[in-house]
Phi, psi and omega in degrees: 000317180296322178295321178296318180298316179296322180295315179296319180297317179296322179297317179297319179298317180296319179297319179297317179297318180296315180299315180295323179294315179296316179299317180297320178297321181286335185282343182243120180303316186295340184262007184266105183276093178212157179277117180273130180231346181225116184238121174260155183200160179183176181206173174067074183239099179290127190293339179274352180279145180293341176055051178296341179300333179291329174293324177294321176304312183301324180300333181275355175052054176288159175283338189203146170237133179248119170277124188257010177123163189052043182289336163220170173252088183283297174048060183200158169253006178263108185290338174294318177295316180299314179299319181296324179289322173298321180296324176297316177296319182299328182273357180292125180305322180291324177291319177300319179297316178298312183297325181290328191250344186224138172294143185233135167229167187201152161232182184237169170231203191290317189289327174272338168300318173145344184203140181305126176061019184282157175228220190294345182273359177295124193291332187253027186295327180288318177294319179298320179301314182296322179294318177300310183295322178294317181298318181270015170056046176293132180305147184295334181263014182293144174299332178301327181278344186266335183246167177289145180084175182239014180297148183196172177214160179224142176236125176247127181227130176200142177054036177078008180250144181232126173244122176253132176242120181246124177249116182272160174247105182259027182234309192302325187247359189283134175289165177301149176287154179272121182294142176290135181237033178084018182298334186243026184303324186262011178269113187293342180294333186262091182270004184234168181286130180266130182275320190228160177235156179291145169292135180264352177234164185263036182261028179219164182224153174252313184265333184084150188296322180298317180290323177298317179298315178299317182297320178301320178293321180296319183288347176273350178286138179298132176200150177275320179227138178233113175264122180250112180267131180215137183300320180266150181296138180261318194266008183268165172277171179303134178226004177089351175253188179293136176183166174299335181297343175285344177236068186301330177291328176286321176298316178295321179300321177297312180298318179296323180292319177299318179293315183298319182274355183055038182284112180271164172074022183280128173226133178266143172240131185216171182219215167093319199268356177072026167204171182244148178193166171241128176249148178234115183256119178259123180236154182298140170064030175205171180283164180297143176254118178265141177231111179262115182261124173233106186219093180164042174298324173228333189275154175222165177220163188258358173201156175258135182286160177302138181203097182295344180269357181291129176243344177215145179099189011269146177257115189265343179279165175303141189197174168219160178263155181214127173248132176236121182257122174265090184292332192253008172294157178305319171238099186308145184232160171238117177262125180255128182225156167232126180245136184266181186296338177271009182062035174261133174285120184255336181220137169216124179217121184246136177233157174275141178299329179295341178284348181254053181213156178281131184277000000 
């Protein structure tokens, strides 16, 4: 009888361990070994807004949702206020619905970093970082918690296919923006006030050397598709607002790094501007770089800035972005979409994965 009791007890213990192991695997996005084929993404979510667009996201049943920044509008040096604004988002029924049904990862932009257009001189960036990581339930042993900044990457591999997701930090190390001094006064394209001008010398940084070194290592890892998430738009031309175009030497450094590492399959995902669009950047000796901007989970804007690289959009209503990867087509494809608040598809652009490779 005692042996039988021990046997039953051991069986229960084993079952408990299995249940806990499965639960732990499901609780952490980075530990879930599955082939990702549908990725939704967006940015600019004011915490006081009901955010019904998140319910629309859930209807599309993505494998993953990426918050690309301005996930709340913190804009404060008071960390109690910042925590309270995250708490407001957490209690939103639409956010709860998203969290219950879709895996979530995130990076930040200026407003959730803590201050409009801020960079490395923001005084509370370390405190803000901890609040951000706690809200998005970053594991306590994560490398993100051990180093400066919040940049990180994820690799999903299944059935011989690899998807790499790289989330950059364009705030913690970034130098101040260069104020516009009337350089474009006579350019008729700019019918609005320009805030910033591009740096003409390479004595400034956007990502910082530690992040650049890390990124070089990431791009050398084998992958079929690499999604690079960044709060500011990468693939647009200069428009006088925040963008990689304000640091043209950093934008070139990124393109040069992709070429140097022969990293195939790179697609950028970006936010910030309160509208959606797809940009296509053509650079010498490499494949086209696409930048899909989804910025308007709650926010809107009244005009789209000039962008010679724009091939789709601009979508001015609330929306989210969606990527669908057909891994098993004879020639695998990436479908890029933007869906609006009425659940109408507003943009669809499909490319072959083979087009994102060095010839």
